[in-house]
C-alpha positions as CSV (number, residue, x, y, z in Angstrom):
1,X,71.9,119.4,45.7
2,X,73.6,120.9,48.8
3,X,76.5,119.0,50.2
4,X,76.0,116.8,53.2
5,X,76.1,118.5,56.6
6,X,76.7,116.8,59.9
7,X,75.3,117.4,63.4
8,X,76.4,115.6,66.5
9,X,74.3,116.2,69.6
10,X,74.5,115.5,73.3
11,X,72.8,117.0,76.3
12,X,75.6,119.6,76.8
13,X,76.6,120.5,73.2
14,X,75.8,120.4,69.5
15,X,78.4,120.2,66.8
16,X,77.5,121.5,63.3
17,X,79.8,121.0,60.3
18,X,79.3,123.2,57.3
19,X,75.7,123.9,58.3
20,X,75.1,126.6,55.7
21,X,77.3,125.1,52.9
22,X,75.5,125.4,49.5
23,X,72.6,127.4,50.9
24,X,71.4,130.8,49.7
25,X,72.1,133.6,52.2
26,X,68.4,133.8,53.4
27,X,68.2,130.1,54.2
28,X,71.7,130.2,55.8
29,X,70.5,133.0,58.1
30,X,67.4,130.9,59.0
31,X,69.7,128.0,59.9
32,X,71.8,130.3,62.1
33,X,68.8,131.6,63.9
34,X,67.7,128.0,64.6
35,X,71.2,127.3,66.1
36,X,71.0,130.4,68.3
37,X,67.5,129.4,69.4
38,X,68.5,125.9,70.1
39,X,71.5,127.0,72.3
40,X,69.2,129.4,74.2
41,X,66.4,126.9,74.7
42,X,68.4,123.9,75.6
43,X,71.2,125.8,77.4
44,X,73.8,123.9,75.4
45,X,76.9,125.0,73.6
46,X,77.2,124.8,69.8
47,X,80.5,124.1,68.1
48,X,80.4,125.1,64.4
49,X,83.0,124.1,61.9
50,X,82.6,126.4,58.9
51,X,84.2,128.7,56.4
52,X,81.1,130.9,56.2
53,X,82.3,134.1,57.9
54,X,78.8,135.7,57.7
55,X,77.5,132.8,59.7
56,X,80.4,133.1,62.2
57,X,79.7,136.8,62.7
58,X,76.0,136.0,63.4
59,X,76.3,133.1,65.8
60,X,79.7,132.9,67.4
61,X,80.7,134.1,70.9
62,X,84.2,132.9,70.3
63,X,86.1,132.2,67.1
64,X,89.1,129.8,66.7
65,X,91.1,129.5,63.5
66,X,92.9,126.2,63.1
67,X,95.7,126.2,60.6
68,X,98.0,123.3,60.0
69,X,96.6,121.4,63.1
70,X,97.4,124.4,65.3
71,X,95.3,127.1,66.9
72,X,96.5,130.0,64.8
73,X,94.1,132.6,66.3
74,X,91.3,132.9,68.8
75,X,89.0,135.8,69.9
76,X,85.5,137.2,69.6
77,X,83.8,138.0,66.3
78,X,84.4,141.7,67.0
79,X,88.1,141.1,67.5
80,X,88.2,139.0,64.4
81,X,87.0,142.0,62.3
82,X,89.9,144.1,63.5
83,X,92.6,141.4,63.7
84,X,96.0,141.8,62.0
85,X,96.3,138.0,61.5
86,X,96.8,137.4,57.8
87,X,94.8,134.2,57.8
88,X,91.9,135.9,59.6
89,X,92.0,138.7,57.1
90,X,91.7,136.2,54.2
91,X,88.6,134.8,55.7
92,X,86.8,138.0,56.6
93,X,87.6,139.6,53.2
94,X,84.7,137.4,52.0
95,X,82.1,139.2,54.1
96,X,83.6,142.8,53.8
97,X,86.0,143.3,50.9
98,X,86.0,147.1,51.5
99,X,88.0,146.5,54.6
100,X,90.9,145.4,52.4
101,X,90.6,147.5,49.3
């Protein structure tokens, strides 16, 4: 069975933790679309804690990489794809290994 996921909700924001963990790519994409729809419908913000870079590229307006309790990098998904930050490169390699061949 998939691992437990968490969602915390208030009128102004939703927090999702590992929302696509253990899901196949098609189902993960459906979950991402639900998050996007929820944000647009409610007018809330969504904070997502994930290692799923494909999900990040679909749903994020802003990306923050926390490393050793510190903000190690922040920017847009587009900036993430061209970043020279080594930790960012490690993560995005999972969605586009050809960038680092």
